[in-house]
N, C-alpha and C positions, 0 to 999 in steps of 0.2 A: 449768320448772326453769331456774335460772340456772347458767351455767358459772362466772361470776365475780360476786361480790356484795361491794360496799364499803358499809359502814354507819357513819355518823357518824365518818368518818375525819378526824382533825385532825392538823396538823403545823405546827410553827414552825421556821423556819430564819433564822438571823442576826437574831433578835429580832422577826421579823414573822410573822404568821399566813399560811402559804401555803395550807393547806386548813382549812376551818372546818365541821366536821360534814358532810363531803362524802358523798353517796350516789351509787352508780352500779351498774347491773346489766347484764351482757352475756350473751345466750343462746347456747347451742351453735350454731355455724355463722354467728353474726352478725359481720359485718365493720364495724367502727366507726372513723371518722376522729376523731382527737383534735386540736382546734384551740384556740387561745388566744394572747394576746399574749406576746411574749418576756418571760420571767420569771414567767409564770402558773403554772408548775410541771408542764409536760407531761412532760418527761424524768424529773422526780422521781416523778411518779405511776407511770410504767412501772417505776421502780426499786422502789417500794413493792410493786407487784403481783408483781414477780419475786423478792421477798424479800431484796433487796439492802439495804433500809433497813426500819426499823420505824416505824410511826406513833406519835405521842404519845397518841392516843386512837382509839377505834373499832375495827372489825374488818374484815379482808380475808379472804374465804373463796373458795377455788377448789374446784370439784367434785372428788370423789375420783378419783384415778388420771388426772388431767389431765396430758397431756404438753405442757410449756411450751416454746415456741421463742423464743429471744432472741438477737439479734446480739451477739457478744462485744464488749465495750467496747474491747479492744485487738486490733489486727490480728494474726492468726496468723503464725507464723514457724517456721523449722526446716527440716530436710532433707527432710521428707516431701513428696511431690508434691501438686499441687492435688487430683487425684482421690482420693488416699489421705486427705488432710485432710478432704475432704467426706464420704467414706464413714465415717470415724471419728466423725462427728457423730451417727450412729445408734448410741447406746450399747447398746440392746437387741440389735441385730443382731450387734455385736461380741462381746457377752457370750455370746450363744447359739453363735456360731461357735467361740469359745474353749472353751466347755463341751463342744461336740460332739467335740472331740479326745480327751477323757478320760472321756466319759459311758458308763455301763453301757448295754447293749442296750435295756433297758426304757425308760430315760430318753431314749435317742437318738431313738426314734420320736416322742416328744413334742416334742423340740427341732426335728426336721425339719418336723413339722406346723406349729409356730409360725413357723419360717423361711419356709415357704410362705405362711402367712397374712399376713406383713408384707412379702411380695414381695422376699425377700432375693436371689433369682436375678436379678431385674431391677434391683437397686440400682446396679451400675456404669453401666448404661445411663441410669438416671434422673439419677445424679450428673453424667454427661457432658452430658446435655441441659440441666441447670440451668447448668452452667459455660459451655456454649456460648451459652445465652441471655444470660449476663452478659458475653460478649465474649471467652471463652477458647477458642481453637481446640484441635485434638487435640494439637498439639505443645506448646502452653502448659500443657495439663492434666498433662503428664508431667514438667514442670519442678518443681524445689523451690520451695516457697512463699517461702523466704528470698530468691529471686532477683528478686522483684517489689517494686515501690515500695509505699509505705504505702497509697495509694489503691486499687491493684489488690488488695492483700491484704485490704482491707476488703470488696471484692467477694467474696473467698473466704469471709470470715466470714458474709456474707449468704447465700451458697450453702449453707454449713453449717447455717444456721438454717432454710432452706427445705427442705433435703433430707429430714429425718426425717418430714416431713408431720405436724407437731405438731397437737394438738387446739386449741391456742390460741397465736397468734403475736403477739409484741410487736415492733413495728418503729418505730425512732426516725429520722425523715428518711431512709428507705431509698434515695432516689434521689440523695443528696448526692454519692456517689462514682461515679455512673453517667454514661455518655454518653446521648445522646438515644435511640440504638438500644436499649441495655440498659434504659433507663427504660420505653420502650414495651413491651419484652418482659415486664418485671416487672408492669406494669399488666395485661397479659393474663393472666399467671400468677395474680395475686391475684384477678382476676375469676372464675377457675375454681376457686380454692382452696376445698375443702369445709369447712375448719375455721373457727374464730372468729379474729378478728384485731383488735388495737387498734393503729392506725397514726397516728403523729405525722408530719404532712407539711404543707408549704406549697404543694405541687403541686396546683393546683385541678383539673387534668384527672384526676389520680389520685383525688382526693377525690370527683369526680363519677362516675367510671366503675368504681371498684373497691370502694366501700364502700356499705353500705345505711343507715347512720345516722351522724350527727355528734354527738360529745360536745364541748360548748364549756366550757372552763375559764374561769370569770369570778368574780372576787372570792371565791375560796376554795370555790366550788361547781362542780358539773358538771351541765350541762343537756343532755339527750339529745333530739335531734330526728330523725325518720325522713327518709330520702332523702339525696342527696348534698349537696355544698357549695352549689350554686345554690339548692336547696330550703331549706337552712339559712338562707341570706341572706334569702330571701323571708320566711320565718317570723320571723326575728329583727327584720326591719324592721317587720313588722306588729305584733309585740309591743311594740316601742319606741314606735310611733305610738299604740297603745292605752294604754300606760302613761302616756305624756305627756298624752293627753287626760284620763285619769282623774285625774292629778295636778292638771291645770288645774281640773277640776270641784271637787275637794276644796279647792283653794286659794281658789276663788271663794266656796264655801260658808263656809269659815273667815272670809274677809274680811267676808262679809255678817253672820254671827253676831257677830263681834268688833265690827263697827260698831254693831250694836244695843246690845251690852253697854256699849260706851264711851259711848254717848249717854244711856242710861237707868239706869246703875248707881246714880247718886246721887239719883235721883228715887224717893221713897217709893212713889208709885203704880205704878211700873214695876219695883220691886226684885225682886218675885217672878218676873216674866217674865225679868229679867236673870239671876237665879240659874238659871232653867230653861235659858236659852241657854248659860250657862257649862257646864252638864252636857252639853248637846248638843255643845258645842265639844270637850269632853273625849272624847266617844264617837267623834268623827270619826277615821278611820284616819290614821296618820302619813303625811305625804307622802314617798314614796320616788321622787324625781324620776329620770328616765332619766339615769343617770350616763354622760355622754359623756366617755370618757377623752380626753386631749389628742390630737387627730388627728395621725397621722404624716404629715409632709411632708418631701420631699427637694427640693433645688433645686441644679442644677449651674450654676456661674457661666458666663455667656455669653462665648465667646471673641471675639477680634478677627476681622474678616473676612479671608479669604484667597482668592485667585483659584484656581478649580478647574483641573486636579485638584490636590488637596493632597498626593497621594502616588502615585507610579507605579513599577511593577516591570517591568523589561525583561530577559527571559532569566535570571531569578534562580534560583539554587540555594541551598539551606540545609540544614545538618545539623550533625553533631558529629564531632569527631576525624577530619576529612577525609572522612567518609562522608555523602553527601547523603541527607536524608530527603525533601526536596522538590526538584523541578527543573523547569526550563522555565516559570517563573512570569511571565506577561505579564498584568498586571492594573493597574487604577487605581482610586483612591478619590476621590470628589468631596465637596465640602461638603454636609452634610446627608444623606449616604448612610446607610442603615440596613441593615447586612449581617449575616446569621447564617451561621455555619459549620456544615455538616453533615458527618457522617463518624464512624466508630467511633473510640473511644480508641485511640491508638497509630498512627493514620494521619498525624498531624502537625499537628493543629489548634493545639495549644499552641506547637509549633515555629514555625508561621506567625505566631502572635500575638507571640512574642518577636522574630521578625524585624522585624515592622512597628514594634514598640515600641523598636527599637534595642538590645535586650538580646542579640541574636545577630547577628553580622556575616554578610553573604552570602558564600557560597563561590564564586559566579560571578554574572555579570550586574551590573546597575546598579539602585540604588534612588534615585529622584529625589524629594526632599521639598520642599514649598513653603517659601519663606523664612519664618523665625520660626515654623515649625510646632511646636506643643506637643502632645505625646501623653500621655494619662493611661492607665496600664496597671494593671489589677487582675488579679493572678495568682491562680490557684486555691489555691495553697499560701501565699499572702502572709501569712496570719494567723500563721504561724510566725516571721515577722520582727518581730512586736510584742514589746515589752519589758514583761513582766508587772509589773515594779516601777515603771513610769512611768505618768503620766496621759496621756489623749488630748491635752491642751494641750501637754505636753512633747514628744510625738511630732510634732505639727504644727509647733511652734516650731523643732524641729530640721530638719524637712523643708522649711519655708518661712521661712528666717531673715529675709527682707525684710519679712514681715508684722509689724505691731505687735500688742500684746495684744488690743486691741479687734477688729482684723481677724481674728485667730486665733479668738477666741470666736464672732464672727459666722459664720465659715466652718463651724465645728463645729456651730453651731445650724442651719445649712442641712440637716443630716442628723440632726436630732433629738437632738443631744448638747448638752443645756442646761448651765447653769452648774454644777449639781451633778455631772452625769456628766463634764463636761470636766475636773474635778479629782479624779475617782475613779480609783484604780489599775486598770490594765488587767486585773489578776488578778481584780478584783471585778466586772468587766463581764460581762453575759450574752453568749452567742454572737451574738445579733442586734446588740447594741451594739458589739461588736468589728467586725462586718460594716459597720456605719455608719461607724465610725472609718476603716476601710480605704477606703470610698467617698470620705470627706472627704480622705484623703491622696492618693488617685488624682486628684482634681479640683482640687488646691490651686493649680495654675498655669493655671486656666481653659483646659483643653486644647481644641484644634480637633478631635482624634480621641480618642474614648474606646474603649479595648480592654478588654472585660469578660469574664473567663473565670469562668463559673459565679458571677455576682454575687448570686444569690438564696440561695446556701447560708447557712443559719442565720438568714435573714430570716423573720419571721412573715408571715402573709398580708396584714395591713394594710401592713406595711413594703414588701412586694413590690409591692402596688398603688401605693404612693407612688413607688417606683422607676419603675414603668411610666409614671406621669403625668409624672415629672420628665424621663424620656428623651423623651417625646412632644413636649415643648416645648423640649428642648435644641437650640440652633441649630447644633451641630457634627455631626460624623459619628460613627457608632457601629459597632463591630465586636463581635459578640456570640457567645460560645460558651456554650451552655446545654443542660442535659438536660431543661429544662422546655418542652414543646411549646407550652403556652399563651403563655409569655413570647415565644417565637420568633414566634408568629403575631401577637402584639400589637405587637411592636417592629419586626420586620424587613420591609423591602420588597424585599430582594434576598437570594437564597440562593446560597452558594458551597459546592460539594462538595469535600471533601478526601479523596482516595482514590487509590491506585496512584501515589503520589509526585507528584500534581498537585493544583492548586487551580483549579477551573473553575466558571463560573456554572452553576447548576442551573435550568433553565428552568421546571420545574413548581413547584407550591406544596408545602406540607407534607403535604397529603393524597396528592399524587403520590409524595412520598418515602416515606410510610408504605406505599403500595401496592408500591413498589419493594422495600422491605425484606421485605414479606410474600411477594412473588414469590421473592426469594432464599431465604427460609426454607423455602418449599414445594418449591423446585426439587430439592435433593438427596434429599428424602424421597420424593417422588412421581414422580421421573423426568421426562423431557422430555414436555411436553404435546403433544397432537395439533395439527395445523395449524389446525383450526377454533378451538380455544381460544386458540392463539397470536394468530390474527387478531383475535379479540374483544378480547383484552387490549391488543393494539397499538392498536386503534381507541379503547379507553377511555383509554389513556395519551395518545394524540394529542388526544383531546377535552379531557382535563385540561390538557395543555400549551397548547392553544388558549385556554383560559379563564384561564390563569395571568396573562397581561398585564392582563386586566380586573381580576382581584383585586388585582394589584399597583397598578394605577392608582387603584382605590378606596382602598387603604391609604395611598398617597402623598398623595391629595387630602385624606383625613381628617387625616393628620399635618400637612399644610400649613395646614389650617384651624385646628388647635390652636396651631401656632406663631404664625400671624398674629394669632389672638385674644389670645395672651399678649403679643405686642408691642403690640397696640392697648391692652391694659390698662395696660402700663407707660407708654405715652405719655399716656393719659388721666390717670393718677396724677400725671405731671409737670405737665400742664396745670392740675391742681387746686391747684397750689402758688401762693399769692398773690404770692410774691416774683418770680414769672415776669412779672408785669405792672407792674413799677415803671418801665417805659419803656426800660430798657437791653437788654431781651431781645426786642425786636420781631422781628428776623430769626429768632430761635430759635423763637418762637411760630408764625411763618409756616411754618417748615420742619416743625414738628410737624403743623400743619394739613394741609400738602400730603401728608405721610406717611400721616396718617389717611385722607385721600381715596384714596390709592393702596392702602392696606390694604383699605379697603372694596371696591374694585374687585377686588383679588386674592382676597378671601374669596368674593365672588360668583362669580368664575370657577372657583375651586376647588370650590365647592358644585355648580356646573353639571357639572364633570368627575366629581364623586362621584356625582351623580344619574344621569349618563349611563352610568357604569360599572355601578352597581347595577342600573339598568334593563336593561342588556344581560345581566347575570348572571341577573336574574330571568327574562328571556325564554328563557335557555338552560336554565332549570329547576334552578339551583343554589340 
């Protein structure tokens, strides 16, 4: 029996067919990840299922008496506290409590029985646990919803969707407004959730660990495959290879038959055979080649070289209205550093990013910046600064007035905004296309330091992968704030922890940080552990910390190999230019050759470092 059944669902939006006789079925308790390129219709499909839109054709059937959970599109507000707002999300509980105040004795017994069945007595504790997992302490839970910013109020909306424990949960990019700690909590909550769920997400870790199937929206259809995202990629690759081979076989047979027909059609003795071949040609299946949509590619412009360190903080304090949020900051950033900030929202990660970007002056201490240091800063809420009535080209022209029209278009193309999208009004761009525009604006001055606060919000999985590749070969420094643990692991080779008003290097890796969070979560509930368990955990933590330098060395070597390979490709492309050999560029050719030799040696050394680190990790049993 299906909880949800979509049959022959069709929908046209803005003159194009978004869904074309789409079929999809979800069983009770089945958790499904919904993936697809930006603009494929993921959010629209959730709206159809929720009844917020109607299809042009087909049917959408939910099983009877299914309780649907959906995050409100607008953040809640008002004078009610966070706890009251979440408790109010369980409409049945509220209705029963209200009825109990005026019910007759005979009905009262039924009401209390139903309240016991739905766990009404434990509701405040459950609401508090969900809010706590999403980053709200006891004092915050008692505050009015209206006292929080939009991002925090969206967390309240998520808590309100989770609290009633619906039979079927619809989530659209649920981690977009979460920090890493809350994202890890949500991942665990979804893994234990007994109901069904349809989850739109670009978070590969979430799609691998919290769902049992993947629904892929592609060309108006939905294709369901069992397993997480890694299994989906494997199956998709296999299918593409099989389809390509099948198409090649059909094409070869068509060519063979057509060749016979063309040779013998005019010959009377072969006319009958030619007619037979024509019929055989008509019976061959139409070739449906593997449609490879234009690959998503990003490319950050290479900055000029600066002597390290490019930025140093000495005794710096920062905050607002004379009150410090961070203090005693003694840190430095070097060329090609890859740093990720850890720490719960509200601890000062965005404050630190604004400080480094020059958007917030220090309250004390000194910030020393390298000469001609250019910083590109992508703020989490920067989309609000876009003008819906302007094109990407107009935005970039205003932000970079020194660039000519050709340079402006070329820079937008670095982030997948081709000629058509460059002249499309921002109001008509998808969320992913707006995110690409923001990345283009952030990198317009070829920055030496990229500060990226939640850069993958609204990017689809392919665009996220393109961002990872672009950052891997970017020769500047990167400071990353992200709720996506996979992104942190792929990009960062240094972790800084923002907590208790300080920013300090975290010596472990992300696994060690997960363990630290788990310890903190267990501590208040289970009390202080005995000495034996404390010693065991300390030994495990020390072992993880001892291996962290090896993991960091392996990541740094791998990143160095990628950067060197990219530089080698650029030089080889230059050497392929015939104009370079007209006699006037002899010294330049010689310099290129010397650099290629140096790169070859550097790659060999980096490969040896990577092999040594991986071998040591393997011997350690990791």
